[in-house]
MIMI-336471 format. One record per residue (C-alpha): residue number from 0; x, y, z; residue in one letter. Coordinates in nm, 2 decimals, always signed. Layout:
<padrens>
[NUM,[X,Y,Z],'a'] ...
</padrens>
This chain:
<padrens>
[0,[-2.11,+0.52,-4.12],'x'] [1,[-2.15,+0.63,-3.75],'x'] [2,[-1.93,+0.91,-3.62],'x'] [3,[-1.66,+0.80,-3.37],'x'] [4,[-1.48,+1.13,-3.32],'x'] [5,[-1.55,+1.12,-2.94],'x'] [6,[-1.43,+0.77,-2.89],'x'] [7,[-1.07,+0.67,-2.81],'x'] [8,[-0.86,+0.53,-3.10],'x'] [9,[-0.80,+0.21,-2.91],'x'] [10,[-1.17,+0.15,-2.86],'x'] [11,[-1.23,+0.21,-3.23],'x'] [12,[-0.96,-0.04,-3.33],'x'] [13,[-1.09,-0.31,-3.10],'x'] [14,[-1.44,-0.26,-3.24],'x'] [15,[-1.32,-0.28,-3.60],'x'] [16,[-1.12,-0.60,-3.53],'x'] [17,[-1.42,-0.76,-3.36],'x'] [18,[-1.66,-0.65,-3.64],'x'] [19,[-1.42,-0.78,-3.91],'x'] [20,[-1.40,-1.12,-3.74],'x'] [21,[-1.77,-1.14,-3.71],'x'] [22,[-1.82,-1.05,-4.07],'x'] [23,[-1.59,-1.32,-4.19],'x'] [24,[-1.75,-1.58,-3.97],'x'] [25,[-2.11,-1.48,-4.07],'x'] [26,[-2.29,-1.59,-4.40],'x'] [27,[-2.21,-1.39,-4.72],'x'] [28,[-2.57,-1.27,-4.75],'x'] [29,[-2.53,-1.07,-4.43],'x'] [30,[-2.59,-0.70,-4.50],'x'] [31,[-2.35,-0.42,-4.44],'x'] [32,[-2.60,-0.26,-4.20],'x'] [33,[-2.59,-0.58,-3.99],'x'] [34,[-2.21,-0.56,-3.96],'x'] [35,[-2.24,-0.20,-3.86],'x'] [36,[-2.49,-0.28,-3.60],'x'] [37,[-2.27,-0.56,-3.46],'x'] [38,[-1.97,-0.32,-3.44],'x'] [39,[-2.18,-0.07,-3.26],'x'] [40,[-2.29,-0.33,-3.01],'x'] [41,[-1.93,-0.43,-2.93],'x'] [42,[-1.82,-0.07,-2.91],'x'] [43,[-2.09,-0.02,-2.64],'x'] [44,[-1.96,-0.32,-2.46],'x'] [45,[-1.61,-0.18,-2.46],'x'] [46,[-1.74,+0.14,-2.33],'x'] [47,[-1.92,-0.04,-2.05],'x'] [48,[-1.60,-0.22,-1.96],'x'] [49,[-1.42,+0.11,-1.95],'x'] [50,[-1.69,+0.25,-1.72],'x'] [51,[-1.66,-0.05,-1.49],'x'] [52,[-1.28,+0.01,-1.47],'x'] [53,[-1.34,+0.37,-1.38],'x'] [54,[-1.59,+0.27,-1.11],'x'] [55,[-1.34,+0.02,-0.97],'x'] [56,[-1.08,+0.29,-0.95],'x'] [57,[-1.32,+0.52,-0.77],'x'] [58,[-1.41,+0.25,-0.53],'x'] [59,[-1.04,+0.20,-0.45],'x'] [60,[-0.99,+0.57,-0.39],'x'] [61,[-1.29,+0.56,-0.16],'x'] [62,[-1.15,+0.27,+0.03],'x'] [63,[-0.82,+0.45,+0.07],'x'] [64,[-1.00,+0.76,+0.20],'x'] [65,[-1.19,+0.54,+0.45],'x'] [66,[-0.86,+0.39,+0.56],'x'] [67,[-0.71,+0.73,+0.61],'x'] [68,[-1.01,+0.85,+0.81],'x'] [69,[-0.99,+0.53,+1.03],'x'] [70,[-0.62,+0.60,+1.09],'x'] [71,[-0.70,+0.96,+1.18],'x'] [72,[-0.97,+0.85,+1.42],'x'] [73,[-0.73,+0.61,+1.58],'x'] [74,[-0.47,+0.88,+1.63],'x'] [75,[-0.74,+1.11,+1.78],'x'] [76,[-0.84,+0.83,+2.02],'x'] [77,[-0.48,+0.78,+2.12],'x'] [78,[-0.44,+1.15,+2.19],'x'] [79,[-0.76,+1.14,+2.40],'x'] [80,[-0.62,+0.84,+2.60],'x'] [81,[-0.29,+1.02,+2.66],'x'] [82,[-0.49,+1.33,+2.78],'x'] [83,[-0.70,+1.11,+3.01],'x'] [84,[-0.38,+0.95,+3.15],'x'] [85,[-0.23,+1.29,+3.21],'x'] [86,[-0.54,+1.40,+3.40],'x'] [87,[-0.54,+1.08,+3.60],'x'] [88,[-0.17,+1.10,+3.69],'x'] [89,[-0.20,+1.47,+3.79],'x'] [90,[-0.51,+1.43,+4.00],'x'] [91,[-0.46,+1.50,+4.37],'x'] [92,[-0.60,+1.33,+4.67],'x'] [93,[-0.93,+1.46,+4.79],'x'] [94,[-0.82,+1.48,+5.15],'x'] [95,[-0.50,+1.44,+5.35],'x'] [96,[-0.43,+1.23,+5.67],'x'] [97,[-0.15,+1.36,+5.89],'x'] [98,[-0.27,+1.22,+6.22],'x'] [99,[-0.23,+1.40,+6.56],'x'] [100,[+0.14,+1.43,+6.54],'x'] [101,[+0.18,+1.78,+6.68],'x'] [102,[-0.06,+1.73,+6.97],'x'] [103,[+0.10,+1.39,+7.05],'x'] [104,[+0.45,+1.55,+7.07],'x'] [105,[+0.31,+1.84,+7.28],'x'] [106,[+0.15,+1.59,+7.52],'x'] [107,[+0.48,+1.40,+7.54],'x'] [108,[+0.66,+1.72,+7.64],'x'] [109,[+0.40,+1.81,+7.90],'x'] [110,[+0.37,+1.47,+8.07],'x'] [111,[+0.74,+1.46,+8.16],'x'] [112,[+0.73,+1.79,+8.33],'x'] [113,[+0.59,+1.66,+8.66],'x'] [114,[+0.65,+1.82,+9.00],'x'] [115,[+1.02,+1.86,+9.07],'x'] [116,[+1.12,+1.62,+8.79],'x'] [117,[+1.38,+1.71,+8.53],'x'] [118,[+1.24,+1.70,+8.17],'x'] [119,[+1.42,+1.68,+7.84],'x'] [120,[+1.21,+1.97,+7.72],'x'] [121,[+1.36,+2.21,+7.97],'x'] [122,[+1.57,+2.48,+7.81],'x'] [123,[+1.78,+2.54,+8.13],'x'] [124,[+1.82,+2.18,+8.22],'x'] [125,[+2.19,+2.22,+8.30],'x'] [126,[+2.12,+2.52,+8.53],'x'] [127,[+1.85,+2.31,+8.71],'x'] [128,[+2.09,+2.02,+8.78],'x'] [129,[+2.37,+2.25,+8.90],'x'] [130,[+2.12,+2.43,+9.13],'x'] [131,[+1.98,+2.11,+9.29],'x'] [132,[+2.30,+1.91,+9.30],'x'] [133,[+2.59,+2.12,+9.42],'x'] [134,[+2.94,+2.03,+9.33],'x'] [135,[+3.20,+1.90,+9.57],'x'] [136,[+3.37,+2.24,+9.59],'x'] [137,[+3.04,+2.41,+9.68],'x'] [138,[+2.97,+2.16,+9.95],'x'] [139,[+3.31,+2.20,+10.11],'x'] [140,[+3.26,+2.58,+10.13],'x'] [141,[+2.90,+2.55,+10.25],'x'] [142,[+2.84,+2.21,+10.40],'x'] [143,[+2.47,+2.15,+10.47],'x'] [144,[+2.39,+2.07,+10.83],'x'] [145,[+2.08,+2.03,+11.03],'x'] [146,[+1.77,+2.17,+10.86],'x'] [147,[+1.96,+2.26,+10.55],'x'] [148,[+2.07,+1.90,+10.51],'x'] [149,[+1.72,+1.77,+10.55],'x'] [150,[+1.59,+2.02,+10.29],'x'] [151,[+1.87,+1.93,+10.05],'x'] [152,[+1.81,+1.56,+10.08],'x'] [153,[+1.43,+1.60,+10.02],'x'] [154,[+1.50,+1.81,+9.71],'x'] [155,[+1.72,+1.53,+9.58],'x'] [156,[+1.46,+1.27,+9.65],'x'] [157,[+1.17,+1.46,+9.49],'x'] [158,[+1.38,+1.53,+9.18],'x'] [159,[+1.46,+1.16,+9.13],'x'] [160,[+1.11,+1.04,+9.20],'x'] [161,[+0.94,+1.29,+8.98],'x'] [162,[+1.18,+1.24,+8.70],'x'] [163,[+1.13,+0.87,+8.71],'x'] [164,[+0.75,+0.91,+8.72],'x'] [165,[+0.76,+1.15,+8.43],'x'] [166,[+0.96,+0.91,+8.22],'x'] [167,[+0.72,+0.62,+8.29],'x'] [168,[+0.42,+0.84,+8.21],'x'] [169,[+0.59,+0.93,+7.88],'x'] [170,[+0.63,+0.56,+7.79],'x'] [171,[+0.27,+0.49,+7.89],'x'] [172,[+0.15,+0.79,+7.68],'x'] [173,[+0.33,+0.66,+7.37],'x'] [174,[+0.18,+0.32,+7.42],'x'] [175,[-0.17,+0.47,+7.44],'x'] [176,[-0.11,+0.64,+7.11],'x'] [177,[-0.07,+0.31,+6.93],'x'] [178,[-0.44,+0.28,+6.86],'x'] [179,[-0.47,+0.62,+6.69],'x'] [180,[-0.15,+0.57,+6.50],'x'] [181,[-0.27,+0.24,+6.37],'x'] [182,[-0.59,+0.40,+6.26],'x'] [183,[-0.40,+0.66,+6.07],'x'] [184,[-0.17,+0.40,+5.91],'x'] [185,[-0.47,+0.19,+5.81],'x'] [186,[-0.63,+0.48,+5.63],'x'] [187,[-0.30,+0.56,+5.45],'x'] [188,[-0.26,+0.19,+5.34],'x'] [189,[-0.62,+0.20,+5.20],'x'] [190,[-0.54,+0.52,+5.01],'x'] [191,[-0.22,+0.37,+4.88],'x'] [192,[-0.40,+0.06,+4.75],'x'] [193,[-0.67,+0.26,+4.57],'x'] [194,[-0.44,+0.53,+4.43],'x'] [195,[-0.52,+0.54,+4.05],'x'] [196,[-0.26,+0.80,+3.95],'x'] [197,[+0.11,+0.88,+4.00],'x'] [198,[+0.03,+1.21,+4.18],'x'] [199,[-0.20,+1.03,+4.43],'x'] [200,[+0.06,+0.76,+4.49],'x'] [201,[+0.33,+1.02,+4.55],'x'] [202,[+0.11,+1.21,+4.79],'x'] [203,[+0.03,+0.90,+4.99],'x'] [204,[+0.40,+0.82,+5.00],'x'] [205,[+0.47,+1.17,+5.14],'x'] [206,[+0.21,+1.12,+5.41],'x'] [207,[+0.36,+0.79,+5.51],'x'] [208,[+0.70,+0.94,+5.52],'x'] [209,[+0.56,+1.22,+5.75],'x'] [210,[+0.42,+0.95,+5.98],'x'] [211,[+0.77,+0.79,+6.00],'x'] [212,[+0.92,+1.12,+6.09],'x'] [213,[+0.66,+1.16,+6.36],'x'] [214,[+0.74,+0.82,+6.50],'x'] [215,[+1.11,+0.91,+6.50],'x'] [216,[+1.04,+1.23,+6.69],'x'] [217,[+0.84,+1.04,+6.95],'x'] [218,[+1.12,+0.79,+6.99],'x'] [219,[+1.37,+1.07,+7.02],'x'] [220,[+1.15,+1.22,+7.30],'x'] [221,[+1.15,+0.89,+7.49],'x'] [222,[+1.52,+0.84,+7.45],'x'] [223,[+1.59,+1.20,+7.55],'x'] [224,[+1.38,+1.16,+7.86],'x'] [225,[+1.55,+0.83,+7.95],'x'] [226,[+1.89,+1.00,+7.92],'x'] [227,[+1.76,+1.29,+8.13],'x'] [228,[+1.64,+1.04,+8.40],'x'] [229,[+1.97,+0.85,+8.40],'x'] [230,[+2.17,+1.18,+8.41],'x'] [231,[+1.96,+1.31,+8.70],'x'] [232,[+2.00,+0.98,+8.89],'x'] [233,[+2.38,+0.97,+8.84],'x'] [234,[+2.40,+1.34,+8.94],'x'] [235,[+2.21,+1.26,+9.26],'x'] [236,[+2.44,+0.96,+9.34],'x'] [237,[+2.75,+1.18,+9.28],'x'] [238,[+2.61,+1.45,+9.50],'x'] [239,[+2.56,+1.21,+9.79],'x'] [240,[+2.91,+1.08,+9.75],'x'] [241,[+3.05,+1.44,+9.74],'x'] [242,[+2.85,+1.52,+10.06],'x'] [243,[+2.99,+1.22,+10.24],'x'] [244,[+3.34,+1.30,+10.13],'x'] [245,[+3.30,+1.66,+10.24],'x'] [246,[+3.19,+1.55,+10.59],'x'] [247,[+3.48,+1.30,+10.61],'x'] [248,[+3.73,+1.58,+10.53],'x'] [249,[+3.57,+1.80,+10.79],'x'] [250,[+3.60,+1.53,+11.05],'x'] [251,[+3.96,+1.45,+10.99],'x'] [252,[+4.05,+1.82,+10.97],'x'] [253,[+3.94,+1.88,+11.34],'x'] [254,[+4.21,+2.04,+11.57],'x'] [255,[+4.38,+1.88,+11.86],'x'] [256,[+4.19,+2.10,+12.11],'x'] [257,[+3.86,+1.98,+11.97],'x'] [258,[+3.96,+1.62,+12.01],'x'] [259,[+4.09,+1.67,+12.38],'x'] [260,[+3.78,+1.87,+12.47],'x'] [261,[+3.56,+1.58,+12.38],'x'] [262,[+3.41,+1.76,+12.09],'x'] [263,[+3.43,+1.46,+11.87],'x'] [264,[+3.29,+1.51,+11.52],'x'] [265,[+3.14,+1.22,+11.33],'x'] [266,[+3.07,+1.23,+10.96],'x'] [267,[+2.71,+1.23,+10.85],'x'] [268,[+2.62,+1.01,+10.56],'x'] 
</padrens>
């Protein structure tokens, strides 16, 4: 009888059951060696079935490992995508467009300082107005007459004309700057549309905000010069009224001797 010490008990039992069933079903003249050979054959079949089961389990384990590797590869790809997004969002613009803001403002300050005109950029604008347009009290104590009056009036006229001319030149200068400003804004709009990261979008937004501040500064310059022009004009008008009033008071303050002597004084306007 063959040795089965290395086989599992369950396998031996199955083999014996199968062999017994075959022995009963076969003719009586069958030899014992035939039964033993039949049992050996079924035992081998059982062993093959067990081997197939082991192979199936190994294949399942391989599939699980492949699944784990695929999941790991997907995680690595996700991390790479996150890193690429981080690089894209932190990338900066290759160049910056600020326009000619500083030079435009400097030109605006220079163009209003024309001749005897009063400019908003003057640091001593109050002193200039007080010097050119005396107060009523100063005119009473030192009333201009003759050549001094002619010089005073010419000074007033030049101040008003030059201030008005400077204001108009400032308005014209800002109008001429529209083309360069539109070119700058067109470039910024193009950069904003093609920004492929958060950092670039923020930087474009900062540049647009800087352009808005520049426009506000230019507008402040125009408004300041307009207020300077209006203040200069009102100061001139008031000075002329004060001069006329000072002359009237001088006329009516004449003594009786002056009137009888024919030294009649007429106010000058």
